[in-house]
C-alpha positions as CSV (number, residue, x, y, z in Angstrom):
1,X,-0.7,150.4,363.1
2,X,-2.7,152.3,360.5
3,X,-0.8,150.6,357.7
4,X,-1.5,147.1,359.1
5,X,-5.2,147.9,359.5
6,X,-5.4,149.1,355.8
7,X,-3.6,145.9,354.6
8,X,-6.0,143.7,356.6
9,X,-9.0,145.6,355.3
10,X,-7.8,145.4,351.7
11,X,-7.1,141.6,352.2
12,X,-10.6,141.1,353.5
13,X,-12.1,142.9,350.5
14,X,-9.9,141.0,348.1
15,X,-11.0,137.6,349.6
16,X,-14.6,138.7,349.7
17,X,-14.6,139.8,346.0
18,X,-12.8,136.7,344.9
19,X,-15.6,134.7,346.5
20,X,-18.3,136.8,344.8
21,X,-16.9,137.3,341.3
22,X,-16.6,134.1,339.2
23,X,-13.7,135.5,337.2
24,X,-11.5,136.0,340.2
25,X,-9.9,133.3,342.3
26,X,-7.8,133.2,345.4
27,X,-6.1,130.3,347.1
28,X,-6.2,131.3,350.8
29,X,-6.6,134.1,353.2
30,X,-2.8,134.4,353.4
31,X,-2.8,134.9,349.7
32,X,-5.2,137.8,350.2
33,X,-2.8,139.5,352.6
34,X,0.0,139.0,350.0
35,X,-2.2,140.5,347.3
36,X,-3.0,143.5,349.5
37,X,0.7,144.1,350.2
38,X,1.6,143.7,346.5
39,X,-1.2,146.0,345.4
40,X,0.0,148.6,347.9
41,X,3.5,148.4,346.6
42,X,2.3,148.5,342.9
43,X,0.1,151.5,343.6
44,X,3.0,153.3,345.3
45,X,5.7,152.6,342.7
46,X,4.3,151.5,339.4
47,X,1.0,153.5,339.2
48,X,2.7,156.9,339.2
49,X,5.0,155.9,336.4
50,X,2.2,154.5,334.3
51,X,0.2,157.7,334.9
52,X,3.1,159.9,333.7
53,X,3.6,157.8,330.6
54,X,-0.1,157.8,329.7
55,X,-0.8,161.4,330.7
56,X,-2.0,162.5,327.2
57,X,-4.4,159.7,326.9
58,X,-5.6,160.3,330.5
59,X,-6.3,163.9,329.7
60,X,-8.1,163.2,326.5
61,X,-10.4,160.7,328.2
62,X,-10.9,163.0,331.2
63,X,-9.3,160.6,333.6
64,X,-11.2,157.5,332.6
65,X,-8.0,155.9,331.4
66,X,-7.0,155.6,335.0
67,X,-9.5,152.7,335.2
68,X,-7.5,150.9,332.6
69,X,-4.3,151.6,334.6
70,X,-6.0,150.1,337.7
71,X,-7.0,147.0,335.8
72,X,-3.5,146.6,334.4
73,X,-2.1,146.8,338.0
74,X,-4.5,144.1,339.0
75,X,-3.4,141.9,336.1
76,X,0.3,142.6,337.0
77,X,-0.5,141.4,340.5
78,X,-1.9,138.2,339.2
79,X,1.5,137.6,337.6
80,X,3.3,138.2,340.8
81,X,1.1,136.3,343.3
82,X,0.7,132.6,342.4
83,X,-2.5,131.9,344.3
84,X,-4.4,134.9,342.9
85,X,-6.0,134.7,339.4
86,X,-8.1,137.0,337.3
87,X,-9.6,135.6,334.1
88,X,-9.3,138.6,331.8
89,X,-9.1,142.4,331.6
90,X,-12.9,142.9,332.1
91,X,-12.9,140.9,335.4
92,X,-9.8,142.9,336.4
93,X,-11.6,146.2,335.6
94,X,-14.7,145.1,337.6
95,X,-12.5,143.9,340.5
96,X,-10.6,147.1,340.6
97,X,-13.7,149.2,340.6
98,X,-15.3,147.2,343.4
99,X,-12.1,147.1,345.4
100,X,-11.7,150.9,345.1
101,X,-15.3,151.5,346.2
102,X,-15.2,149.2,349.2
103,X,-11.8,150.4,350.2
104,X,-13.0,154.0,350.2
105,X,-16.1,153.1,352.2
106,X,-14.4,151.0,354.8
107,X,-11.4,153.2,355.2
108,X,-13.7,156.2,355.8
109,X,-15.6,154.2,358.4
110,X,-12.5,153.2,360.3
111,X,-11.1,156.7,360.1
112,X,-14.3,158.2,361.5
113,X,-14.1,155.7,364.4
114,X,-10.6,156.8,365.3
115,X,-11.5,160.5,365.4
116,X,-13.7,160.0,368.5
């Protein structure tokens, strides 16, 4: 149940950001759910591999290179989901920053509600 809730929250954020940011487009709400699922899979499988391969650069930049990795994962997702489009790297970077911020905020709100 917790996984489904996280997917739906992420899908909501993806659709909202696609409507707010001019460099990001999404076809439908169902596409938003697909993007949320693919992002979850990419973050679980691809992101750790990319972090290991880019560990020296990540250490030199004090972890800021992780932002580039997040943007790259967003761009990879655009290649996998046909109804999701991000114009360029900079829009992907802004999208990933806002997505991470809103995910952290909303996940913490929903986790706090479940504690009581």
